[in-house]
C-alpha positions in Angstrom: -17.5 20.7 2.2 -18.2 18.6 5.4 -18.3 14.9 5.7 -19.6 13.2 8.8 -18.5 9.7 9.8 -20.1 7.7 12.6 -17.8 6.2 15.2 -17.0 2.3 15.2 -18.4 2.0 11.8 -17.1 0.0 8.7 -16.8 3.4 7.1 -14.5 4.8 9.8 -12.3 1.6 9.7 -11.8 1.9 6.1 -11.0 5.6 6.2 -8.4 4.9 8.9 -6.9 2.0 7.0 -6.9 4.1 3.7 -5.0 6.9 6.0 -2.5 4.4 7.3 -1.6 2.8 3.9 -1.1 6.4 2.5 1.2 7.3 5.2 3.1 3.9 5.0 3.5 4.5 1.0 4.8 8.0 1.3 7.3 7.0 3.8 8.5 4.0 1.8 8.7 6.2 -1.5 9.9 9.5 -0.4 12.5 8.8 2.1 16.1 8.8 1.1 16.7 5.5 2.5 13.2 4.4 1.6 12.5 0.5 0.9 11.4 1.1 -2.8 15.0 2.7 -3.5 16.7 -0.5 -2.3 14.6 -2.6 -4.6 16.6 -4.4 -7.6 15.2 -4.9 -10.9 14.8 -8.6 -10.3 12.7 -7.8 -7.1 10.2 -5.7 -9.0 10.0 -8.3 -11.8 9.2 -10.9 -8.9 6.6 -8.4 -7.3 4.8 -7.6 -10.6 5.1 -11.0 -12.3 1.7 -12.1 -13.5 0.8 -15.5 -11.5 -2.2 -17.7 -11.6 -4.1 -19.0 -8.5 -2.1 -22.1 -8.8 1.1 -20.3 -8.5 2.1 -20.9 -12.1 3.0 -18.0 -14.5 
């Protein structure tokens, strides 16, 4: 299957951004000294805590 992407379009920018995010996430998660492996339980709870738009939980 082939996919044609027109240069300098929103679609091309989105695809490039997705590729960059994929590479970054793989680097952060898979490396031995990756950022994810250094997070504490408290860090994760803070990152995933549900907050409202006014900043309150």
